[in-house]
N, C-alpha and C positions, 0 to 999 in steps of 0.2 A: 311496212319496212319490217326487216326481220329481226326476231327478239333473239336476243343472247342464246338461250337455252337450243333455238332451233339451230343457230349459228354452229354450238358443239356437235351438236349432231350431223351436219352438214360437214363439220370438219373431219369425224369418223368417216363417213361413207367417201369424201374427197381424197383423204390419204390413203384409205384401202386402193383408190383408184390409180392416184397420182403413180403410186409404189411403179405401177405397171410401164416402162419402155417401149415405144412403140420398134421392136425388131422381131425378127421370125422366131415363132413359137419354139421355147426351150423343150429339148427330149427328155422324157424320163430316165431315169438310173439306170443302164446298161448293164445288167449281171458280165457279160461276157466281153466287156470292155472292161479291164483293171485297169485303176488310176494309181496304184503302187504295186512295186515289183513283186513284194514278199506278202500280199493281199492272202487271204485263209483261202484255199483252193475251192472252187466250188460244190465239190461234192462232204465237204464241212461246214457247210453254211446251214444253217439249221431254217429250212422251211416250212415245219408244220407249226411253227408259231410265229407266222407270219404277220409285221405290224404293220400297221393300218395309220398312214401319216395324213392329214386335214392339209389339203392345198388349196391356196388362190392362186388368182391370175396374176398378181403382179410380180415382177422379176425378183426383188427381194426375199421375197417367200418360195419360189422357187429354188433360189439360191442357198435358203436354211434348210430345205426340205431335199437338196440333193448331196448338201454336205453329211447328211444325218445318216442318208441312205448310204452313201460310200463308204463312212465307216464303220457302221452297222454291220453291213455285209463282209468287207476286206478285213478290217479288225475285231470284229467281235464275232463273226460267223452269224449273223443274225437277219433274217429276210426280212424286206419290209417295202411298202408300195406306199404311192400318196394316192388319194380320192380328192379328185373336185368337191368342196365343201359342201355347196349350193347344189350338187347333182345328187351329194348324197339325202342331203336332209330331202331335196323332192321326192327322194326315190321311198325313204321313210315314209313319210307322209303319204304317200301312194299305199304305201304297203300296212303302215299300221293306223293311219288318221292321225297321228301325231306332228305334231310341225312344232318343229324346234327352230324355225326361221325368227320368232320373236325374242331367241334365250340366247345365251353366249353359248361357244364350243364346249364349255365344261361340261353339260349337261348331254352332250353326244360322247362326251368320251366318258362319262360316269355311267350310262346306261348301255356301254361295250361295243358301241356300232362304229368307234374308232380309238385307238391308242393313243395318241399325241398329236395337240396344236400348236407347232415351233414357234409358228409368229401371228401371233393376233394382236388386233390393231382396235379392239374393239371398246378400249376405255381410257379415257382423257384424265386428266388432272382434275376434272370437275368430278368424276362418277366417283358413286361409294363403291367401294370393292367388295365383293361379299363372294368368299369361297366357297366350293360345293365340295364335300365331303367325299374321300376315294381320287381327289383329282390335285395333285401337286403343281402349284405355279409361283413364277418367279419371273425377275425382269430377265428378256434375252441379253443385256448390253447396251442397247440403244435404244434413242426414244425419239418419238418421229415430231420432227419441228415442222411448222409451215408458217411463212413469211416472206418477208420481200426484200429484196439481195440488189446490190451496184455490184461495179466492178472495181476493182483495186485502184485502180488508175484514177477514179473519181475523188476517191478518200483521200487518196495521195496530193489529189489538187487542192481539196478542201475537204479537213477531217469533219466539218460538221455534218457531211453527210451520212455519218453512221447514225445519225438520227433524221426522225420525220420532220423535225420543227422545219429546216428550210425549202421543205415542200408547200409549208405555209403562206410564201412570197414569190409574187410574180418572179420577180427578177432572178432568184435563186433556181426556183422551180423549172422556170423555161430553160436551163443546162439539159434538161432531157427533153426537150424539143428536137429533136432531128433536123426542122426547118430553121432552126435558129442558130444550134451549133452540132456540126457536122464531124467533128473531130475533137478530144480533149487537149489536141496540141493548138485549135483552130480557135477558141474563143473570143467572139466579136469583144472589144474593148465598152466599157461600160462609159456613157457620156456623162462628162460633169454639170453642174445646172447650166453654167456660162454656153458650155459646147451645143445642150438642147439648145438654148434659149437662139443662138449665132445658128445653129440647124433651121429652127422655126422660121426664121426670120428671112431665109432664101428660099422659103418655098413661094411659088409663083403668085399664091392669095394673098402673103404678104408684103411682096415686093410693088413699091409705087409704081415702076417703069413699067412693069406686067401689065399686059392686056388682060390678065385675069383675076388683077388687084382687085380684092373686097374684104375690107376689114371684119365684115362680120364672118364668113367663109373662114379667114385666117385664126382669129378667136374658137370656131368652133372645131376647127382642124387641133389645136393645142388641147382644147379638152378632151377629143378623142383618142389621144396620143396618150396623156394621163389617166384616161380611164381604165383602172386596172382590170376591170371586169372583163374586156373583150380580149387582152393579151396576156403572155405572160405564164402560161399553160405546159407542164411537163407531160411525160407521157410513159403509162407504166403498162407494162405487158403481162395479161392474165388469160386464163382460161373462160371460156366464155361459160357466164353464170349459170345458162341454160343446161350445160352438161356435168359441169363440178360442183357446181351450190356454191362459188367461190363469194367471198363478202367485201370486194375491194371498194366496190360503188358505197355502199355502208360506210365502210371508214371513211373514206375520200369526203363524203358528205358530213359524217358526225365529227371529223378533224379539222374539216377547211381546208382542206389542201388544195393546191393547184394543179391537180392533175387531173387526166384523162384517161380514160381505159382502151389497150387497146385489145379486144377482146378475140382470144384465138380460139379458132371452132377446130374441132378433129380431124386430122389426129394432134390432139391439144399440147401433148409431152413433145412433139416433133415440132412444133411450131414452137413454142417457146424455147428452145434448144437453137431453132435456127435463126432465129432473130438474136438470140444471143451469140451466136457463132458470128453473124453479119455484121454488130455492132462491134463485136471485138477483134475483129480484122481491119476495123475503120479507127480503133479505139474511141467511137464515139460513145457517150454516155448512154449508159443502159440502165433501168430500175425495170425490174420485175418478180412474180410470182414463182418462188419455188420451194421446194420442201426436202426433208432431210428423211433417212439417206437416198443420195443422188447420185448419178455417173459424172454431174457435173462439179462435185465436189473431190472427184478422185485426181491422183496424180496423174492419170493418163490422157485427162479432159483438156490440158493446157492453160485452163480460168482459173483467173485468183478472184473471188468473189470475197463480197462483205456482207454482212448482215444488214439493214438498216432497222435500226429500235425501232417499234411502234409500242404505245402504253399496254405494260405487263397484264394479260388475263387476271383478273382478280374474282372472288366472290363478290363484291362489293361491287364491280363493274358488270357483272351476270345480275345481280336482284336490281341494281338500278337502272339499268339498260332495257330490263324485262318490264318495269314499268315505264319509261317515260322513252325510252330510247332517246339516252340525252347525254350517255357517255359512251364513248366507243373505246375499245381495246383489242390488241391485237389475238390471234389466233390461242390458244389453249393447245400446251402438250400433250402428247398422247403415249402412255405408256406401253412399250411394246413388250408382250409377255409370251412363254410358253406355258403349258399347261401337257401335262402326262400324267396318264391314270394311273393309280397305283395296280391294275391287274397286272400290269408288265412285269412287275417281282414275282408273279407265278409263273409268267410264260419265257420269261429271259432277263431276270436280274439283272445280268451286266449291261444288256440295253436300257434299262431302268436305271442303275447306274451313270451312265454315259448320258442318257435325254437329258436326266434333272441336274448335268453339272453341265451343260451346253453353252456357250456363249460366246459372241462374237461383237466388236464393239463396233463405234459407226466408222471409223475410217477404213477399218479391215472391209466393211462391208461395201463402203462407196469404192474400193479399189477394185473389188471382183465386179460391182455392177459396172464400173470405167471398161475394166479388160472385156466386159461384153460388149458395152456402146462404141466403145473405140479403137477395139483392138478387133474388134468382129470374132471374138469365140463363142461358140454353144455356152450354156448356163453351166452343162457338165464340164469342159473344158476348162473353163475360168473359173469354174470351184475344185474342181481337181490340180490346177495349176497353184493355187492360193494354199491349199494343203500341201503342198509340197514343199512349198518355199516357208512353209511358218509352221514346222512340227511344233515347237516350242509351246506356241498358240492354243494349240489342241492337245496336245498329249497327254497333260494332267489328265483332261477329262475321261481318257480312256482308263478302265478299269483294268488290272493286272488281271487278263484271261487266254485261259488255253485249250484245246482240246485233249491236248495230251500234258503228261508232266514237262516240266520246262524246267529253266534255269533261273532262279530269285536270286537277284541280289541281296549285300548285307542289307539289313533294315527290313528283310520282309521272308517270309517263309510259306512253303509250297500248301497251299489248301483244296481236298478234294471234295467238291461240290457235287459230286455223282456226275453230273451231266459235262461238268468242266473241270478246269483246273485255275485257280487266280494264284499268284503273289500276293497275300493279304500282307500290308505292313503292320510291324508291329507294334501293337498298343501301348498306352503309357503304363508304365509299370512293366513293361517288359524289354528286350533287345535281342538284337543278332547282327555281329560282327562279321558273318563269313558267308560268302557264297554259297549258296544250297542249305542253309543250316538253318535250324529250329528258333524260335523267339523263347525266348528262355526268361523266366522270374528274376527282377531286378537283386542282385544280391545284397546283404547287409553293407553298406557305407557306401553304396552306389544309389544315384539318381537315374530314373529311366525315361525321358520325355516321351520316348516311343520311337520307331524305325531303328537307326544303325547309332544312334546318340548316346553315350554314356559318361555319364559326369560323377564328381566326385563329391561326396557328402562333407561336412564339416569334422575335421577331426580325424579323417580316414587317409590312410595311403596306400596308392594304387600300384599292383607289383608288375611291372612291364613284361617283366618274363612269363608272365601267365600265359596261358593258353587263351586264346579268343575265344574259345566257347565255354572257358569257366573260368574268366576274369577275379583274380584274389584282390580282397581289397581287406586293410588291416588296421585298425584302430589305433592311433598314436597316443600312449597315454603322458607324451609330454607338452602335446596341443599345438604341433608345429606342422602338422599336416592338414590342410586346406583348412586356410584361415579364414578364406572371403567366399563361403561356397555359392555356389556350387561351382566344380572346380575344373578345366579340362583335366585329362586324363596324363597329359606331358606338362602340367602346371600345377601340382600338389604343393611341391614345396616352397617356401619363401627362396627371396635371391640369393639369401645368403647361407643357404641348408642345401643338404643331399645327403642321396645316398638312404640305406632301408628307413623308414618310418622318420625320413629327415634329418637322422638323429646327429649327424656328422656336419662340422663347419664345413662350407665350400672351398675357405680358404685355409689352408694346411696351417697358416701361422696363428691363426683362430685357434681359442679352446671356449668351452661352453664353462660359462660360472652366471650365476644368476639369471638361468634360462634363457640366457643370450648368446651369442657369441662374441667373444674379445679377444681383441687383438693383444696377443701374448708378447709381440716383437719389441712392443713399446715399455711397456708398464709393468712390467716382470716383477723388475727389485720391489717394486710399491706392495705390489701383489704378494709377493713372499713375506715384507713383514706383516702384512695384513695378516697372514695367515700363522707367524710364528705368535704371535703376542697371545691370543685367545688359546691356539693348543699348548703354546708352555705353560701359560695360567692355569687350564684344567692340570694338568699334570700335576702340578707339582704343588696346586690346592688339594686336589683327591689325595694325591700321596701323603701327603703329607698331613690328612688328616687322618689317612689310616695306620699310619705308624706313631703320630703324637695322641691320638684320640683312643678312647677305652674301646675294650669291644663290645661293650653294650650298646654304645654310641653306634659300630660300625655296623653291628646285626640289625639296626631301629632304620639305620640311613640305607641299608642294601635294601631291605626291603622294601623304602620308600622308591627307591632308585630302580628296583625291578616293577615295581607297578608302572612310574613313568615308563618305561623301556616297553612295558606289555601295551600300553595306551598309546606308542608312537606306531603300533604293529597294525590298531583296530581303527584309529581315526584317520581321516579323510586326507590326504596328501595337503591339500591346502589349509585345514588347518591347524598340522603337523607344522607347517611351513611360518604360523603365526606366532607358535609358542615356545620360547627359548628354554623353559626345564627341558620340554622332548626334544629341540634341538641338541641338548647337549646330552643329554640321556641316550640318545641314539648313536650317539658318537659318530654321528653321519657327516661326511664334510660338505655334502651340498646344502645339508638341510640348516647347518651352521653356519652358512655364508648367505644361503638366498636372503635376501634382503637386508643383510647386515654391512654390504661393499655397496659402492655405488654400480648402477648398471653400465655395462661395459667397461669394466674393470677387471683385467686378468688376475688371479692369485696367484696363481701357479701353472706354466702350459703345459697341462694335463690332458692326455689323450683321454677318450673315454675308456677306454680300458684302464687304464692308471688310473683314473678316480676311483673306479669299481675297485681296483686293487690296494687303494691307501685305506677305502674304508674296510676292507677287509683285515689289512694289518693292524690298521689304526690302534684297535683295543688294545695291543701287544707293546705299543708305547708306555700303557701305565704298568705294565710287569717291567719293563727297564728302569722307570723309573723306581719303582718298588724295590726292584734289584739291586739299582743306584744306592737306594737308602741302606737298602741290608748290606753292601759290600763297605759304606762308609761306619756302620756300625762294627762289621768285622774287624776291620782295621784300626779302627780305634780302641777294640778289645785286645789288636795286638799289639798296639804302638804304646798301650797304656804301661803293660810290660816294662818295655825296653825305656821307657820315660814316664818315672813313676810320677812327675809332676804331672802328666794329664790326668791323673786319678781323680783332682779337684772337680773336673768336669763335672764327675759321676755322679756326683751331688744330684747334679740339676736334670740328670735324665730319669726317666721312668727306671723302675728296680728289676722290668725285663730284659731293659738293653745294660745292664751292668754284667753279665755273663756272659760267656759264649755260649752255652748251653742253652738259659734262657731266650739268648738271644735267636738261635735257632725255632725254639718253640713260638717263639715271639712272630717271627716273619711269617713260619710256616702257617698258623691261624692266617696271618694275612692276605698270605699267597690264595688259601682257600676261601676267602670271602673275596678276595679281587677273581678269580675263579667263576665264582658266581654271580657277578657283579659284569663281567665279561662276557660269560656264557651266551646270552643270547646275540648281542652284536658278533661275535665271533661265527657263531653258527648262519646270522644272517646272511655277513659278508660272506662266506666259504659258500653257502647254496646259491648266492649271486651270481658267484665266477662258474657254478654247475650249471644253473638254470639256461637252459637251451631250448631255443622251438625252430620248428621248420618253417620256412619262410619261402612258398612256391617251389620250385625249382631251385633257385637260390642256395641252400643248402640250410643249414642249422646256425642261427645266432644267438647272442646272448640277449635274454629278453630285457634285463637292464639298459643296453647299449645294443642296438638291432644294425649296430655299423659292424660290429666285432664277430667275426666267422669263428666257432665253435670248434675246437683240435685244431687250431692251425695256428704257427705263427707265434707272437707272443701269447696267447693265449694256451698254450701248452703247458707251460711252468706254471701258470697261474692255475689251470685244472690240477696240475698234479699237487698244489700245493693246498686246495679246496680240499680235495680228496684225503691227504694227510692229516689234513686238521678234523675233519669231520669225523674220520677214522678215532682219532685220538679224543676230541672234543667229547663225541655223542657216544662213542662207541668206549674205549679204552679207558678211560677217568671212569665214568658212571658205573660201568662193569667192575671195574677192580675196586671202587669205593662200597659199591653196594656187597660187593662177597666179604671184602674186610668187616663192614660192621655188621651184617647178618652174621660170621661168625662169631665176633665180638658176643653177639647178643645170644648165641647157642652156647657159648663160654661161658656167659654170665660175667664179661669183663669190661661192661659199659663205664663202669666205674674205676675200672684200673687208670692210675694217676699216669703210665707213659702213653697207654692208648687216648687218654683223653685228651693230654697234650698231643697228640697227633692228629686224632681225629673228632675229636670234641667241637670242633665248629660245625661240624655235619648233623652231629646230634643231640646236644648237648641240649636246643632248645624244643627237643621234640619228647614224648613220653615214651617209656623203655620198651612199651610195644608196638611202637612206632619208630624208631631209633633210624630206621632206611628210609626215612620218609623225605630226607633233605635230598637223597638222590632222586627219590622218585619225582620232587619239586623241578629238578632239573629236567627231567624227561619230559615232565608238561610243559614247561617252556619252550621245549624243542619243539614241542608237538606243534605249537600255535606260530612260533616261528616259521617253520614249515609249510604250514596250511595256508600261512601269509605271504609264503613267499613263492611256492609252488605253485600254488592256483592262480591262473591269470586275472588278470584284473586289468586289462589294456580300454575294454570298453565298460559301459552301464552295466550290462549285463552281467558280464564275467565279474566286476567287481562288487554286484550286487553278491552272486554265488559264493566268491570267495569271503563277503564279510559273515553271510548264511554260516557256511563250514566254521569258522572261527566262531560266531554267536552260537553255535552251539556247542562247539568244545567248550567255551566259557562257563555253559549253564551247568556241562557235565562238572564242571572245576567244581563250580559251584554248591551244586548237590553233594557232590561227594565231601567237600569241605565241612560241608553245614553239619553231615553226618556222622565222618568220621573225626575232626576235631581234634587233629594227631599233636597239636602244639600242648608243650606244658601251661602256659599263660594262656590265662581264659582271654587276658586283652589282647593278646597275640592274636589267638582265633578269630576274634571280634575282626580285627585290623585285617586278617586276610580276606575274612567274608566281605569286609565293606570294599576293600578291593577289587576282587571277583564281580562285586553287585555293579560298582563302579564302570569296570571295565565293558561288563555287559553294556549298561544304557549306552556308553560311550560308542559301541560296536552300532548298538541302533540307530546313534545319532546321525554316525555316517552313510548307515543306509535310508536314511532320507534323504540327506545331502544326495547320495548316490542318484537316488529316486529322479530327480531333476524336479522338482518340486518349487514352483517359486511363488508361492502364496508369502506375503511378508510376514505375516502372523508366525506362520510354520518355520520361518527360517531364524527370525524373532524366538522365538521359545527353543528353539533347536542348539542356538548359540548360549541361551539361559543356563539348559541343563547338560552341554557340553562345558559352560564354566563352575557349577554348582558340582557335577562329580569327580571332576579334574581336581578340586578344592577339597572334596571331601576328605580323602585319605590325609591331609594337611591338618583337617581339623582336628586329628585325634595324637597330631602332636604334643598338644599340653598336657593329656594322659600320660603319655610316654614320659614326658620330663616329670608329672606328678607322680608315678611310680617311681621312677630313680630316686627321687626326694624323699619317699617313705622307705625304700630299701637304706638310704642314707641313715634315716633316722632309727632306725631298727642296730643298725652297725653301731650307730654311736651311741646308744644307749647299751653295747654289750660291753662287757667287763674286760674280755678276752679279747677284742680287738679296737678298742677305743682309743689309743693311741696312734697307734699305725692307722687307723682308718681316715685319721685329722691330716697326717702326711698324706697319704694314697687318694683322697678326695677332697682336698683341702680347695681347688678349685672352683668347684661347686659347693661344697659343704660352707667352706666361710663363707660364702656370700649369702644364702640362705640362712646358716644360722641354725642347723637341725637340732643341734644337742641342745637348745635354748627352747626347743617349741614346747610346751605342755599336753599334755593329754588330750585335751578339750579341741588344738587346732588339728592332732593328729585324726583326731575320731570326726570333725567335718573334712577333712582332706581326703579320709577316707571313703567316707558315704560317697564325696563326689567321684572318686576313682570307679568304686564299685557300678558304675552306669555303664562302664564298657569291660570294665576286670572283676577280678575276685579278690577279698583278701589271700589267697592261697597263693596268687600271685606273688607275695610278699614275703610268703613264708619261705624263704630260701634253705635248700636241704644243700648239704654239702656239694654235690651232683652239680646242680644248677649252678651253685654257687662257683664252682670253679669254671663254668662254661662263661661265664660273664668276667671271670678275671684276664 
């Protein structure tokens, strides 16, 4: 009995022989007979580096070699020839004494005797594959399967015949006995037990009226009919085991099948197919031995076959059968592989690329074999016909390769490899969108998977008007671009947005509020109400405070507001949106309402340009409010002359509002204070109306709103307004103030009452040697604003650069103020240093956020630092009030101004009762004040005193 390891070896040998169909020998590839009309001319075919392909005798191997030779010569310009493997091995043995026959063909390739074995059947599922260095191997695309097959009309009759189980019983196995069943359409009826008994009783031996009646013979006949060992066998058609080493006899015995083998002698394959054809023509049940790939499974054969499942081959089956022969299983699977020598890369790299990509599946191989068998085509003609009709199945295997420069499609670029040219696909991180272009590095904002594919990164916008050779991508500060990356070039903006940087609402009836497009056609009145309440409240509160509060309070509050305004420039926009104090201090319409109104509510139907204009002119609303109070004061002064009864109101007004002259100086000082408070918002608004950038070939657009074309339409008057404001605000007024103060300094008239009333608000707080520093501070603030607005900050890198420049400026300001200390008050100098230092740290915290760090402890620390340094200036407010009450105390004990002082400062003085404090309390409070100030701050000169009145 044959063991399973022997069975595996036989299976390999059998499969190698089985693939050979009995047809006229196929001719080798003929270079003079071209398969393709556009084949590379013979004169361009490289014959110096002719490739050697190993060839066997079966048709599937001839087909694979023919296919390779055609494509190598006609598409890649590489000559090749097929050499019979066993002849080559014999010749090597004769010439060198080395016998390669026990080894796989890998060693023949490794040692340079051949270049490729494109269809190798040496290894089954049971073999341990061991690769050989210098040889690349892979599956060819199909596997070799040997098994039993029957016709589909048998399984249609009874699906149980898809398994070997019915073959174990006489009644079902006899279906394959041609003497019993001549056609699936004429199967004899199976007798019932009663019918069988009646039939037996009609036999002559069982009839008493018959001369042959013999009861003993009757009983023996019945036993013979029931003896299943002598009847009820089917037939399986299989090769004679003497020639092909098949295992049908072993399987039948071990599986106890009711089958007999019809052994077919050479030509075996023709005999099997002939018996199948004969049975199929009569629809007679047929069971036989077949293998894949095979012509009978092609679409040309006309056969429809179904495999009969046998017990699956396993390692258990192998080891068990090896010891006891007690368990049978079907044939093992053979892995059909291709082996390619790595030496080809030196001779013809394009051929190596093709051969290592060569692949064909079982269905296609069956069809080519079927064309040879049933259409009487030669191997060459059948292979060429398939290649012509199935370009898509092999075109991808052919590398882009040309003898001369050729046209390369988008996604590839032409490369000169000395011996030839190829169109190489752009690798990951590069792209090419044009014919005959080059692979370019992926631009910032894009994602390049390779080839001609170009995608958009999160937060970026693609300029569709840019040249395909230099596509432009712009970062979007609003975060509306490519929200779910990667995005296609034509799907960057959300559905509700459009335009440059996705900055405009797609629906013209919508406006942007809270970062979303809101419908302004339905809730405009509600939004207007929301806008009027906080804006009107801010105007009234701030203007009333400036009119009714004392000058000293206004000066300190102005310093505090200026700090928050500067902080608004250095803080990240996400942080700015969360801090209400900064929202109000920046006077920004968007930031004020961001997060304060429900999402989707339209505050006012403003376009993006309208919003920038409103922000630019909004600070002047404070001027109008102050002007309104000024007009009321002048009107009252005129009316009280005409209507004396109105003089009664005068007792309730500050002394500065009781006379026309004092009113003028009172409001002049307030106008100058308001000028300093609104200086940065006005400059920022004007700069944003002028800050344009080029967007590809589309033109120049506002950075703040990329959908607004600069110097066109409604932007022209806005542009002119911004120019005029900047010239006056940053140029004319500071220059005039500087010139006037410098002239007063040269003339020694800083203490002149008239001059002090007009301009004292700008220099009273500064030392005489630094009287012009009030104007210098304006220039310093303008510098921070310009750096923050003009330097782009759309991307993280640009934002970091912006913050670095601002950080450097703040550091210089801090050093300059530390060494110059231009203010009279030590406390005020320390306050300014604290604000500069706080802004310096706040700027650094913004850099940490922009850097994109996701570490939780860093973000927690950043928020802690942010809050701490925003609060530091507020922590100095008690020292400001401490200075104020100590000054009141000194005035209270001054005999020359005691009575008037009580009236002038009764609001604060009466609450703290400063005139009743003893010296011990004053000394304790003075000691506390000296932590940040100096007693010199309390020694008010006439000049400084006037500055705070």
